C-alpha positions in Angstrom: 38.6 35.4 -0.8 38.0 32.3 -2.9 41.1 30.1 -3.2 39.4 28.0 -5.9 39.3 30.8 -8.4 42.2 29.4 -10.4 40.8 25.8 -10.5 38.7 24.6 -13.4 35.2 23.6 -12.5 33.9 20.3 -13.9 30.5 20.2 -15.4 28.9 16.8 -16.0 25.5 15.6 -17.1 24.3 12.1 -16.0 24.6 9.5 -18.8 20.9 8.8 -18.9 20.2 12.5 -19.7 22.6 12.4 -22.7 20.5 10.0 -24.7 17.3 11.8 -23.5 18.7 15.1 -24.8 19.5 13.7 -28.2 16.0 12.1 -28.5 14.3 15.4 -27.5 16.3 17.5 -29.9 15.5 15.1 -32.8 11.8 15.1 -31.9 11.6 18.8 -31.5 13.5 19.3 -34.8 11.0 17.1 -36.6 8.0 18.9 -35.2 9.4 22.3 -36.1 10.2 21.0 -39.6 6.8 19.5 -40.1 5.2 22.8 -39.2 7.3 24.7 -41.7 9.7 26.4 -39.3 13.4 26.6 -39.7 14.3 24.1 -36.9 17.9 25.4 -36.5 16.8 29.1 -36.0 14.0 28.2 -33.7 16.1 25.9 -31.4 18.9 28.5 -31.3 16.4 31.2 -30.4 15.1 29.0 -27.6 18.6 28.1 -26.2 19.7 31.8 -26.3 16.6 33.3 -24.8 14.9 30.6 -22.8 11.6 31.6 -24.4 9.6 28.4 -25.0 7.5 30.2 -27.7 10.3 29.6 -30.1 9.3 26.0 -30.1 6.0 24.8 -31.5 3.5 23.1 -29.3 2.8 20.7 -32.1 3.5 17.0 -31.3 4.2 18.1 -27.7 7.6 19.6 -28.7 7.4 22.6 -26.4 6.8 20.6 -23.3 9.4 18.0 -24.3 12.2 20.6 -24.8 11.4 22.2 -21.4 12.1 18.8 -19.7 15.8 19.6 -20.0 18.0 22.5 -19.0 19.2 24.6 -21.9 22.8 23.8 -21.0 22.0 20.0 -21.4 20.7 20.7 -24.9 23.7 22.8 -25.8 26.1 20.1 -24.5 24.4 17.5 -26.7 24.6 19.7 -29.8 28.3 20.5 -29.3 29.1 16.8 -28.6 27.2 15.7 -31.7 29.0 18.3 -33.8 32.4 17.4 -32.6 31.8 13.6 -33.1 30.6 14.3 -36.6 33.6 16.4 -37.5 36.0 13.7 -36.3 34.5 11.2 -38.8 
């Protein structure tokens, strides 16, 4: 039996990936917007499903977003939201 079941697991992303995630999200958002898609819906669809076809290949957006794990993207989005709400 696992004695650690009551312990909280710690999840951490290396600091260099945090800025990278932000940059990728912004570039992908811009590419989706330029192509006339709703960037929020498309990014949410990608994060929930893992299906890269939610992201346009325009401006290399699809290959950029696949450089990161979806949990890294989600972490950056939540962090940005919380920081913005605190202001």
